[in-house]
C-alpha positions as a printed Julia matrix, in Angstrom:
317×3 Matrix{Float64}:
 282.8   30.55  118.43
 280.55  30.42  121.5
 276.84  30.49  120.82
 274.45  32.57  122.93
 272.21  30.28  125.0
 269.12  31.86  123.45
 270.46  31.34  119.9
 271.48  27.7   120.21
 269.77  26.89  116.89
 271.91  29.32  114.87
 274.51  26.73  113.75
 271.64  24.47  112.66
 269.99  27.26  110.72
 273.3   28.09  109.07
 273.65  24.51  107.81
 270.04  24.53  106.6
 270.74  27.71  104.63
 273.8   26.14  103.02
 271.81  23.06  102.01
 269.04  25.24  100.6
 271.56  27.29   98.63
 272.9   24.11   97.0
 269.41  22.96   96.03
 269.31  25.51   93.2
 272.81  24.84   91.88
 272.14  21.65   89.93
 271.96  17.9    90.28
 275.42  16.76   89.27
 277.18  14.12   91.34
 279.52  16.59   93.07
 276.68  18.86   94.2
 274.58  15.9    95.28
 277.47  14.53   97.34
 277.95  17.94   98.98
 274.26  18.08   99.9
 274.39  14.58  101.36
 277.45  15.46  103.45
 275.84  18.64  104.72
 272.62  16.75  105.49
 274.58  14.23  107.55
 276.29  17.07  109.39
 272.89  18.66  110.0
 271.39  15.5   111.51
 274.47  15.0   113.69
 274.37  18.62  114.87
 270.66  18.44  115.63
 271.22  15.32  117.72
 274.09  16.95  119.6
 272.26  20.24  120.28
 268.83  18.85  121.17
 270.16  16.15  123.48
 271.77  18.77  125.74
 269.14  21.49  126.1
 268.8   23.4   129.35
 265.31  23.9   130.86
 265.29  27.46  129.52
 266.25  26.29  126.03
 263.47  23.71  126.17
 261.11  26.54  127.01
 262.25  28.32  123.84
 261.73  25.16  121.79
 258.23  24.75  123.26
 257.5   28.3   122.03
 259.14  27.82  118.62
 257.23  29.83  115.97
 257.15  26.85  113.59
 256.07  24.3   116.21
 252.95  22.33  115.16
 249.68  23.5   116.67
 246.33  21.74  117.04
 245.23  22.33  113.45
 248.51  20.9   112.16
 247.86  17.69  114.07
 244.27  17.7   112.83
 245.5   18.01  109.24
 247.83  15.03  109.55
 245.84  12.81  111.92
 242.14  13.5   111.64
 239.8   12.75  108.75
 236.39  14.33  108.15
 237.0   17.01  110.77
 233.93  19.15  111.48
 234.67  22.16  113.67
 232.32  23.29  116.43
 232.03  27.04  117.01
 230.79  29.2   119.86
 229.83  28.76  123.49
 226.13  29.7   122.89
 226.52  32.39  125.54
 228.85  35.08  124.27
 231.04  34.39  121.2
 233.38  32.02  119.4
 236.86  32.12  120.93
 239.27  31.1   118.19
 242.1   30.45  120.64
 240.47  27.04  121.12
 239.65  24.53  118.38
 236.91  21.91  118.84
 235.4   19.4   116.48
 234.42  15.83  115.63
 236.55  13.7   113.32
 238.07  10.26  112.75
 241.51   9.49  114.16
 242.89   6.24  112.69
 239.32   5.17  111.96
 238.02   5.97  115.47
 235.41   8.71  115.97
 236.78  11.28  118.42
 236.26  14.8   119.69
 239.28  17.08  119.24
 239.86  20.04  121.56
 243.0   22.12  121.67
 244.68  25.5   121.8
 245.58  27.32  118.59
 248.2   30.09  118.65
 248.4   31.24  115.04
 251.36  31.83  112.72
 251.47  35.3   111.18
 250.61  38.52  113.01
 247.04  38.65  111.73
 246.24  35.11  112.79
 248.0   35.48  116.14
 245.75  38.43  116.94
 242.66  36.52  115.8
 243.7   33.53  117.95
 244.76  35.84  120.8
 248.19  34.18  120.8
 246.61  30.95  122.06
 245.33  32.54  125.28
 241.66  31.58  125.68
 238.95  33.74  127.18
 236.07  32.28  129.23
 233.98  31.65  126.11
 236.79  29.47  124.77
 236.69  27.2   127.79
 232.89  27.14  127.69
 233.03  26.17  124.02
 235.47  23.38  124.86
 233.23  22.14  127.66
 230.17  22.21  125.41
 232.08  20.14  122.85
 233.34  17.65  125.45
 229.86  17.19  126.91
 228.6   16.57  123.39
 231.31  13.94  122.98
 230.2   12.25  126.2
 226.61  12.25  125.01
 227.56  10.38  121.83
 230.19   8.19  123.53
 233.15   9.64  121.64
 236.65   9.71  123.17
 238.2   13.15  123.68
 241.68  14.0   122.39
 243.09  17.22  123.82
 246.12  19.19  122.59
 247.51  21.65  125.14
 249.66  24.58  123.99
 249.07  27.94  125.67
 251.04  30.54  127.66
 247.98  30.65  129.92
 244.42  31.93  130.09
 243.93  35.5   128.89
 244.18  37.87  131.91
 242.32  40.83  130.39
 239.63  42.83  132.18
 236.87  41.61  129.87
 237.82  37.98  130.44
 237.76  38.49  134.2
 234.39  40.25  134.0
 232.95  37.31  132.07
 234.13  34.78  134.66
 237.54  33.48  133.6
 238.29  31.71  136.9
 234.81  30.18  137.08
 235.04  28.89  133.51
 238.37  27.16  134.2
 237.14  25.71  137.51
 233.99  24.37  135.85
 236.05  22.64  133.17
 238.19  20.97  135.82
 235.15  19.65  137.63
 233.25  18.54  134.56
 236.21  16.9   132.81
 236.76  14.84  135.96
 233.16  13.57  135.63
 232.99  12.75  131.92
 232.31   9.08  131.19
 234.45   8.77  128.03
 238.22   8.3   127.59
 240.26  11.52  127.62
 243.79  11.6   126.23
 245.68  14.86  126.81
 248.98  15.8   125.19
 251.02  18.88  126.06
 252.45  19.72  122.64
 254.14  23.05  123.39
 253.62  25.32  126.38
 251.43  24.03  129.18
 250.77  27.27  131.0
 248.94  27.34  134.35
 245.16  26.97  134.61
 244.86  27.91  130.96
 246.42  24.54  130.17
 244.85  22.55  132.99
 241.35  23.54  131.86
 241.88  21.16  128.92
 244.23  18.86  130.82
 242.17  16.58  133.08
 242.7   13.28  131.26
 242.89   9.56  131.86
 246.25   9.77  130.13
 248.39  12.92  130.11
 251.32  12.92  127.69
 253.97  15.5   126.92
 256.2   15.95  123.9
 259.9   15.6   124.6
 260.69  19.33  124.39
 257.38  20.7   125.69
 256.95  22.34  129.1
 254.18  22.3   131.73
 254.12  24.64  134.73
 251.98  26.89  136.91
 253.65  30.04  135.56
 256.17  31.08  132.93
 259.87  31.31  133.91
 259.71  35.07  133.33
 256.68  35.41  135.6
 258.29  33.26  138.27
 261.49  35.34  138.14
 259.52  38.57  138.38
 257.75  37.32  141.53
 260.68  35.68  143.31
 263.53  37.99  142.33
 261.63  40.97  140.93
 263.81  40.5   137.89
 262.38  38.83  134.73
 265.95  38.53  133.5
 266.49  35.62  135.9
 264.33  33.45  133.65
 267.06  30.83  133.23
 267.42  30.32  136.98
 263.63  30.16  137.31
 263.29  27.57  134.53
 265.93  25.43  136.26
 264.18  25.63  139.64
 260.63  25.09  138.34
 261.23  21.54  137.06
 259.05  22.18  134.03
 260.69  19.77  131.57
 259.17  16.51  130.38
 261.74  14.44  132.28
 261.02  16.16  135.6
 257.26  16.02  135.1
 257.37  12.32  134.31
 259.54  11.64  137.37
 257.04  13.44  139.59
 254.05  11.63  138.07
 252.5   14.75  136.54
 252.58  13.17  133.06
 252.21   9.52  132.11
 254.33   9.33  128.99
 257.01  11.35  127.2
 256.52  11.31  123.44
 259.79  11.54  121.5
 260.19  14.35  119.0
 261.76  14.14  115.57
 265.46  14.99  115.46
 265.73  18.76  115.86
 262.3   19.26  117.45
 258.68  18.84  116.36
 258.89  21.95  114.17
 261.28  20.19  111.77
 258.7   17.71  110.42
 255.03  18.2   111.31
 253.83  15.11  109.44
 256.31  12.74  111.07
 255.67  14.23  114.53
 251.93  13.78  114.05
 252.51  10.15  113.09
 254.54   9.52  116.26
 251.89  11.2   118.41
 249.08   9.39  116.6
 250.63   6.01  117.4
 250.62   6.83  121.13
 247.07   8.2   121.17
 245.77   5.2   119.2
 247.42   2.78  121.63
 246.13   4.58  124.71
 242.57   4.76  123.4
 242.71   1.06  122.6
 243.9    0.31  126.15
 240.87   2.13  127.58
 238.31   0.77  125.12
 237.07  -1.93  127.49
 236.47   0.43  130.44
 232.96   1.63  131.2
 232.07   5.15  132.32
 232.54   4.41  136.02
 235.91   2.81  135.37
 237.09   5.76  133.31
 236.11   8.37  135.9
 237.65   6.29  138.7
 240.87   5.95  136.69
 240.95   9.74  136.19
 240.27  10.48  139.85
 242.93   8.02  141.02
 245.47   9.46  138.6
 245.19  13.01  139.93
 244.94  11.96  143.56
 248.35  10.31  143.28
 249.96  13.61  142.34
 251.78  15.47  145.1
 252.24  12.4   147.31
 255.74  12.13  148.79
 257.52  10.2   151.51
 258.99  11.53  154.74
 261.94  10.13  156.64
């Protein structure tokens, strides 16, 4: 039976339900063998499905409701995390998480988007769409990290900055622009990882790093496929064509030099095993911070400037 492109995970979910149903049957040898066979089928199916995703399907995976968010990575990677609240100007935007902690024994500053899980939390986190006070809070935290010589680890996962009237009145564009300028100047290492959706300036405001990584099934673009389709074709239903044309997948972004490294995801996507995905990501961040440990402030800012100046260069002829 053909599977709708938007429901490509349905066969996987069906196998997961069958395995779960067997878990309450008993632990005799026959049942255990059935579970093992189904588990092998599940791993094989996950490999088959997730190795052949279209750009639009990768967009859906990047938005997966169970995908790990910043606080999930904090839980599995960061010890003694102390959250920083508020921008000291207006309020505390909970769409952005900031705080000091220890990552693999190294003192770091964590900044990242937080979308929320259930309806109540999604509303409180504004679906991961920061307002100006969120970006100002992040900048305050990053400047504090620079003051105390702490590396910055940024997790990017947002549809974009919140476009509401109040956000615009309080200087949304100015807040994003200021973050871009100031992150370029900071004299400490900055490692950025796009963990889900990297949407427009809302993502880039936390994305000016010495190293910019992306998870295997994450996306990074100036606009959503739906928004692009609405502008180009005046038809949001052409989201698949837009996703194909936008080159928003990790492979395309790495080829164009927008990201430095693609971080592999666990079989079936990061949402399958948060702890294992955090371990894989932690290994990369630890290595990259170690590589930059010997650089002074001037070297770090020069490295950051050179990295972004190389973007967009192409040959003619």
